[in-house]
C-alpha positions as CSV (number, residue, x, y, z in Angstrom):
1,X,0.0,0.3,0.1
2,X,1.4,3.3,-1.4
3,X,2.0,6.4,2.0
4,X,0.1,9.5,1.3
5,X,1.5,11.7,3.7
6,X,4.4,10.2,4.9
7,X,7.5,10.7,2.8
8,X,11.2,10.2,2.3
9,X,11.9,12.0,5.8
10,X,8.9,12.3,7.2
11,X,5.9,14.6,6.4
12,X,6.7,17.7,4.8
13,X,5.3,21.0,3.3
14,X,4.6,24.6,3.3
15,X,3.2,25.8,6.5
16,X,-0.8,26.5,6.3
17,X,-1.3,24.1,3.4
18,X,-2.1,20.4,4.2
19,X,-0.5,18.6,5.8
20,X,1.2,21.2,7.7
21,X,-1.9,22.9,9.6
22,X,-2.3,22.7,13.2
23,X,-5.5,20.9,12.4
24,X,-4.2,18.0,10.1
25,X,-1.1,18.0,13.2
26,X,-4.0,17.6,15.8
27,X,-5.4,14.4,14.0
28,X,-1.5,12.9,13.2
29,X,-1.2,13.0,17.3
30,X,-4.1,11.5,18.0
31,X,-3.5,9.0,15.2
32,X,0.0,8.2,16.0
33,X,-0.7,7.8,20.1
34,X,-2.8,5.2,19.6
35,X,-1.1,3.5,17.1
36,X,2.4,3.7,19.4
37,X,0.3,2.9,22.1
38,X,-0.3,-0.7,21.7
39,X,-2.7,-1.3,24.0
40,X,-0.5,0.4,26.6
41,X,0.2,3.7,27.5
42,X,3.2,5.7,25.2
43,X,5.5,8.1,26.2
44,X,6.1,10.4,23.6
45,X,9.1,13.3,22.8
46,X,8.6,16.3,21.0
47,X,11.7,18.3,19.9
48,X,11.8,21.2,16.9
49,X,13.8,23.3,15.5
50,X,13.5,27.4,15.5
51,X,10.7,28.2,13.2
52,X,7.9,30.3,13.9
53,X,5.4,27.6,12.9
54,X,7.1,25.3,15.1
55,X,4.7,26.1,18.3
56,X,1.8,26.2,16.5
57,X,2.4,22.6,15.5
58,X,4.3,21.4,18.9
59,X,0.6,22.6,20.9
60,X,-1.3,20.5,18.1
61,X,0.7,17.6,18.6
62,X,0.7,17.8,22.1
63,X,-3.1,18.1,22.1
64,X,-3.8,15.1,20.2
65,X,-1.1,12.7,21.4
66,X,-2.8,13.4,25.1
67,X,-5.9,12.7,23.5
68,X,-5.2,9.8,22.6
69,X,-4.0,8.6,26.1
70,X,-0.5,9.5,25.6
71,X,2.0,11.0,27.7
72,X,4.3,13.9,26.1
73,X,7.7,15.2,26.9
74,X,8.3,18.8,25.1
75,X,12.1,19.3,25.0
76,X,12.2,23.0,23.0
77,X,14.5,23.5,20.5
78,X,16.6,20.6,19.8
79,X,19.0,18.9,17.0
80,X,17.0,15.6,15.0
81,X,19.9,13.4,16.0
82,X,19.4,14.4,19.9
83,X,15.9,13.2,19.6
84,X,16.7,10.7,18.6
85,X,19.1,10.1,21.5
86,X,16.9,11.1,23.9
87,X,14.3,9.2,22.8
88,X,16.6,5.7,23.5
89,X,18.0,7.6,26.7
90,X,14.6,8.1,28.4
91,X,13.1,5.0,27.5
92,X,10.4,6.6,25.4
93,X,7.8,4.8,23.0
94,X,8.8,7.4,20.4
95,X,10.4,11.1,19.4
96,X,9.0,13.0,16.9
97,X,10.9,16.2,15.7
98,X,9.4,19.4,14.3
99,X,11.5,20.5,11.5
100,X,12.0,20.9,7.5
101,X,15.5,20.9,7.9
102,X,17.7,22.4,5.5
103,X,14.5,24.2,4.3
104,X,13.3,27.9,4.6
105,X,11.0,29.0,7.7
106,X,7.8,28.9,5.5
107,X,8.3,25.2,4.9
108,X,7.7,22.8,8.4
109,X,7.4,19.0,8.7
110,X,7.4,16.2,11.4
111,X,9.9,13.0,11.6
112,X,9.4,9.8,13.5
113,X,11.7,8.2,15.6
114,X,11.0,4.6,17.1
115,X,11.7,3.7,20.7
116,X,15.3,2.3,19.5
117,X,15.7,5.9,18.0
118,X,15.6,5.0,14.5
119,X,12.9,5.9,11.7
120,X,9.9,4.6,11.9
121,X,8.7,1.1,10.0
122,X,6.8,1.4,7.1
123,X,4.6,-0.7,8.7
124,X,4.1,1.7,11.0
125,X,3.8,4.9,9.1
126,X,1.0,2.9,7.1
127,X,-1.0,2.5,10.6
128,X,-1.0,5.8,11.5
129,X,-2.3,7.0,8.0
130,X,-4.9,4.2,8.3
131,X,-6.0,6.1,11.8
132,X,-5.8,9.5,10.2
133,X,-8.1,8.1,7.8
134,X,-10.5,6.6,10.5
135,X,-10.7,9.7,12.5
136,X,-8.9,8.0,15.5
137,X,-11.1,8.7,18.6
138,X,-10.9,10.7,22.0
139,X,-9.7,8.4,24.8
140,X,-12.2,9.2,28.0
141,X,-11.3,11.8,30.4
142,X,-9.6,9.6,32.9
143,X,-7.4,7.8,30.3
144,X,-5.8,12.1,29.0
145,X,-2.4,12.0,29.3
146,X,-0.6,14.4,30.7
147,X,2.5,16.6,29.1
148,X,5.7,18.1,30.9
149,X,8.6,19.6,30.0
150,X,12.4,17.8,29.9
151,X,14.7,20.3,31.5
152,X,18.1,18.6,31.3
153,X,17.6,17.7,27.3
154,X,20.4,19.6,26.5
155,X,23.1,18.7,29.0
156,X,21.8,14.9,28.2
157,X,22.5,14.9,24.6
158,X,26.1,17.2,25.3
159,X,27.3,14.4,27.2
160,X,26.2,11.8,24.5
161,X,28.2,13.9,21.8
162,X,31.2,13.7,24.5
163,X,31.0,10.6,24.7
164,X,31.0,10.0,21.1
165,X,34.8,11.2,21.5
166,X,36.4,10.6,24.4
167,X,39.2,12.6,26.0
168,X,39.2,14.9,22.6
169,X,40.5,18.1,23.7
170,X,40.1,21.2,21.6
171,X,42.7,23.7,23.2
172,X,44.1,26.1,21.0
173,X,42.2,25.3,17.9
174,X,39.9,28.5,16.8
175,X,36.5,27.3,15.5
176,X,34.0,29.5,13.7
177,X,30.8,27.6,14.5
178,X,27.8,28.5,11.8
179,X,24.1,27.5,13.5
180,X,22.2,28.4,11.0
181,X,19.8,30.2,13.3
182,X,18.7,26.6,14.2
183,X,18.2,23.8,16.2
184,X,22.2,23.9,17.4
185,X,22.4,27.4,18.3
186,X,22.8,27.0,22.1
187,X,24.1,23.2,21.9
188,X,27.0,23.4,19.9
189,X,29.1,26.7,21.0
190,X,28.5,25.7,24.7
191,X,29.9,22.7,23.8
192,X,32.7,23.5,21.7
193,X,33.9,25.9,23.8
194,X,33.6,23.6,27.1
195,X,36.1,21.1,25.2
196,X,38.6,24.0,25.1
197,X,37.9,25.2,21.4
198,X,37.9,29.1,21.1
199,X,34.9,29.4,19.0
200,X,33.1,32.2,17.0
201,X,29.5,31.5,16.8
202,X,27.2,32.7,13.8
203,X,23.9,31.6,13.2
204,X,22.8,31.8,16.8
205,X,20.3,34.4,17.2
206,X,17.2,33.1,15.5
207,X,13.7,35.0,15.1
208,X,12.0,31.8,14.1
209,X,11.8,33.3,10.2
210,X,15.7,33.5,9.7
211,X,16.9,29.9,10.0
212,X,18.7,28.6,7.2
213,X,19.1,32.1,5.7
214,X,22.1,32.9,4.0
215,X,23.9,30.6,6.6
216,X,24.3,27.0,7.7
217,X,25.3,23.9,5.5
218,X,23.9,25.1,2.6
219,X,25.1,28.4,2.4
220,X,28.4,28.3,3.4
221,X,29.8,31.5,2.0
222,X,29.0,33.4,5.2
223,X,30.7,30.4,7.3
224,X,33.6,31.0,4.3
225,X,33.8,34.5,4.9
226,X,34.0,34.2,9.0
227,X,36.5,32.0,8.7
228,X,39.0,34.1,6.8
229,X,38.1,36.9,9.5
230,X,38.8,35.5,12.3
231,X,42.3,34.3,11.1
232,X,40.1,30.8,12.4
233,X,41.5,27.2,12.1
234,X,38.8,25.9,10.6
235,X,35.0,26.5,10.7
236,X,31.9,24.3,11.1
237,X,28.7,24.6,9.5
238,X,25.2,23.0,10.5
239,X,21.4,22.5,9.0
240,X,18.3,24.2,10.7
241,X,17.8,20.6,12.3
242,X,21.5,20.3,12.8
243,X,21.8,16.4,11.3
244,X,23.9,18.1,8.8
245,X,27.6,19.5,8.7
246,X,30.1,20.8,6.4
247,X,33.7,22.2,7.2
248,X,35.7,24.9,5.9
249,X,39.6,24.9,6.3
250,X,41.6,27.4,7.2
251,X,42.0,29.5,3.6
252,X,37.9,29.2,3.6
253,X,37.5,25.9,1.2
254,X,34.6,23.9,1.5
255,X,35.1,20.4,2.9
256,X,31.8,19.2,2.2
257,X,30.0,15.6,3.3
258,X,31.7,13.5,0.5
259,X,35.3,15.0,2.0
260,X,34.2,14.6,5.1
261,X,33.4,10.9,4.7
262,X,37.2,10.6,3.3
263,X,38.7,11.6,6.0
264,X,36.8,9.6,8.4
265,X,36.9,6.5,6.0
266,X,41.0,7.3,5.8
267,X,41.7,7.3,9.2
268,X,39.7,4.5,10.5
269,X,41.2,2.2,7.5
270,X,44.7,3.1,8.7
271,X,43.7,2.3,11.9
272,X,42.6,-1.1,11.0
273,X,39.0,-0.4,12.4
274,X,37.0,-0.1,8.8
275,X,34.4,-2.9,8.8
276,X,32.8,-3.8,5.5
277,X,32.1,-1.4,2.9
278,X,31.5,2.3,2.6
279,X,28.2,3.7,1.4
280,X,27.6,6.6,-0.7
281,X,24.4,7.9,-2.7
282,X,24.1,8.4,-6.2
283,X,25.0,12.1,-5.9
284,X,28.6,11.1,-4.1
285,X,31.3,12.6,-6.5
286,X,33.2,9.9,-8.5
287,X,36.6,11.1,-7.2
288,X,35.3,10.1,-3.6
289,X,34.5,6.2,-5.1
290,X,37.9,6.0,-6.8
291,X,39.9,7.2,-3.9
292,X,38.1,4.8,-1.5
293,X,38.5,1.9,-4.2
294,X,42.4,2.6,-4.0
295,X,42.4,1.8,-0.2
296,X,41.2,-1.3,-1.1
297,X,37.9,-0.4,0.0
298,X,34.3,-1.8,-1.7
299,X,31.6,1.7,-2.2
300,X,28.5,0.8,-2.9
301,X,26.1,3.8,-3.5
302,X,22.2,3.7,-2.3
303,X,19.7,6.0,-3.5
304,X,19.7,9.6,-2.1
305,X,18.5,9.8,2.0
306,X,20.3,8.6,5.2
307,X,17.6,6.2,5.1
308,X,18.8,4.3,2.3
309,X,22.4,4.7,3.2
310,X,21.6,3.0,6.8
311,X,19.9,0.2,5.2
312,X,22.7,-0.7,2.8
313,X,25.1,-0.3,5.5
314,X,23.4,-2.6,7.9
315,X,22.9,-5.1,5.1
316,X,26.6,-5.3,4.3
317,X,28.1,-4.6,7.7
318,X,29.2,-1.4,6.9
319,X,30.7,0.5,9.6
320,X,30.5,4.3,7.4
321,X,28.4,6.1,4.8
322,X,27.4,9.4,3.8
323,X,25.8,12.4,1.6
324,X,27.7,14.8,0.0
325,X,25.1,17.1,1.8
326,X,26.6,16.1,5.2
327,X,24.8,13.9,6.3
328,X,27.3,11.4,7.5
329,X,26.5,7.9,9.1
330,X,29.1,6.8,11.7
331,X,27.7,3.5,13.4
332,X,30.1,2.6,15.6
333,X,29.3,5.8,17.5
334,X,25.5,6.4,16.9
335,X,22.3,4.9,14.8
336,X,21.6,8.1,13.1
337,X,23.6,10.9,11.2
338,X,24.4,13.5,13.7
339,X,26.2,16.5,12.7
340,X,27.8,18.1,15.7
341,X,28.7,14.3,16.4
342,X,30.0,14.1,13.2
343,X,32.4,17.4,13.5
344,X,33.6,16.0,16.4
345,X,34.7,12.7,14.7
346,X,36.6,14.4,12.0
347,X,38.1,16.7,14.7
348,X,39.3,13.9,16.5
349,X,41.2,12.6,13.4
350,X,43.1,15.8,12.6
351,X,44.0,16.0,16.6
352,X,45.0,12.3,16.4
353,X,46.9,12.8,13.6
354,X,48.4,16.4,14.2
355,X,46.6,17.4,10.8
356,X,45.3,20.4,9.1
357,X,41.6,20.0,7.7
358,X,43.4,20.6,4.2
359,X,46.1,18.1,4.8
360,X,43.7,15.5,5.6
361,X,41.8,15.5,2.5
362,X,44.8,16.2,0.2
363,X,45.1,13.3,-1.2
364,X,41.6,13.1,-2.6
365,X,41.1,14.5,-6.2
366,X,37.8,15.0,-6.9
367,X,35.8,14.7,-10.3
368,X,34.7,18.0,-11.7
369,X,30.9,18.0,-11.3
370,X,28.2,20.5,-12.0
371,X,24.7,20.1,-10.4
372,X,21.7,22.5,-11.7
373,X,18.6,22.9,-10.1
374,X,15.8,23.0,-11.8
375,X,12.2,24.2,-10.1
376,X,9.8,21.2,-11.1
377,X,6.3,20.3,-9.8
378,X,6.0,16.8,-10.6
379,X,9.3,16.0,-11.1
380,X,9.2,12.6,-11.5
381,X,6.6,12.8,-14.1
382,X,8.8,14.6,-16.2
383,X,11.7,13.0,-15.9
384,X,10.3,10.2,-16.8
385,X,9.4,11.6,-20.3
386,X,10.5,10.4,-23.9
387,X,12.1,13.6,-25.0
388,X,14.2,13.8,-21.0
389,X,15.1,10.1,-21.5
390,X,16.6,10.4,-24.7
391,X,18.9,13.1,-23.7
392,X,19.7,11.4,-20.9
393,X,20.8,9.0,-22.5
394,X,22.9,10.8,-25.2
395,X,24.6,12.4,-22.0
396,X,25.4,8.7,-20.7
397,X,26.9,7.6,-24.1
398,X,28.9,10.9,-24.5
399,X,30.3,9.7,-20.7
400,X,30.9,5.9,-21.0
401,X,33.5,4.9,-18.8
402,X,34.6,8.5,-18.2
403,X,31.9,10.2,-15.8
404,X,28.7,9.6,-14.2
405,X,25.1,11.3,-14.7
406,X,22.3,11.5,-12.3
407,X,18.6,13.0,-12.9
408,X,16.8,13.0,-9.7
409,X,13.5,14.8,-8.4
410,X,14.0,15.7,-5.0
411,X,12.6,13.8,-2.6
412,X,11.9,17.1,-0.2
413,X,11.7,20.1,-2.5
414,X,9.8,20.7,-5.8
415,X,12.8,20.3,-7.7
416,X,14.5,18.2,-10.6
417,X,18.2,17.6,-9.5
418,X,21.0,17.3,-13.4
419,X,24.3,16.6,-11.8
420,X,27.1,15.4,-14.2
421,X,30.8,14.5,-13.6
422,X,33.6,13.7,-15.6
423,X,37.3,14.8,-15.8
424,X,36.7,17.3,-18.8
425,X,35.4,20.7,-16.8
426,X,33.9,22.3,-20.2
427,X,32.3,19.1,-21.4
428,X,30.6,18.6,-18.0
429,X,29.2,21.9,-18.1
430,X,28.0,21.9,-21.2
431,X,26.3,18.1,-20.8
432,X,24.7,19.5,-17.6
433,X,23.2,22.6,-19.4
434,X,21.9,21.0,-22.3
435,X,20.2,18.0,-20.4
436,X,18.6,20.1,-18.2
437,X,17.1,22.3,-21.1
438,X,15.6,19.0,-21.9
439,X,13.8,19.0,-18.4
440,X,12.8,22.6,-18.6
441,X,11.4,22.0,-21.6
442,X,9.5,19.1,-20.6
443,X,8.2,20.7,-17.6
444,X,7.0,23.7,-20.0
445,X,4.5,21.1,-22.2
446,X,0.6,20.7,-20.4
């Protein structure tokens, strides 16, 4: 059965439009409360990022959950991976994050975590949707749930982060942190400073509307400028909900998720701790695949999305994987992508080996890559059109054995992404532009 509301990363959309309305969230909370209780009394954590609509959606979900007999524990602004961890640590039935990750403030969404701190199984999401359609009824008055605030949530998460890198001392490092005016704006600067770093924090003044605006992991120019201005050793940028990370070296050069994955894999391999294959996605740079293969390690590609990367890692017994976006999975240290922990793991590698960020990735030769994002509604249907498939086939033929092309509809935004890689920059640019024109032409045909 196909899901109506849950996508690849929870439920997401524009605020004020179904399903991101107070009315829908009330019903969703009630449906989820009934399913998660499974005949017992559920306890559900709710965390959120800093967008203004979070208050409204939090209140609606809380009301729906308690009306279904579930107890609610409110975490306040909290990174997505922190909610996943706290769901396990507090022995909750489930966790909910109210966030649209790297999207602008006018979007929002909800992500669910199971009691084990992992994404909900498909059958659970389908069961929640069934209750939504059936109109789950409110419990009787004596069975209504209670809500309370978890006042030490940030401290608990900080301890978890430090436990992931025991003994790491950041003394002497000057680090710029860009928290995207999002969920890490309080936790990350305090944590890095407590670990000894001299921290210059930007993106730490959320007003409900500025999350991800010209800052954070999706807009690294602000971080690059700040690193140069402060003469910092490096910079770290998170996205709005804190599950992605990008870094910048002392010269302001960007190190994205592909670079950071290579650094972690190289160190793990050198210490004899690498287990199983490394998993990237169809968007991982071809140069990373070649570099990892040169280490004698198998590289596998999953569909875009941490859920798919995790699935392939578990299927093949791997421990490291990730996406170019900066969503990294280090299964020896945690069960979900965590921007703060991933940044600390990279810093641990640098400190252990006495390297700068630039030195740690010096042996990586990335293939020239061009990505063009084309605003398209109904992207899957557009890229299935014959004219687009023909254009795609022509690019594949031109690059045969010398590069790659990826054409995909975004799972989180109304976009079609055209990505072309190869050793010849001019050719890559030309081929990407031609395929993008074919997509635009197909999208304009009624």
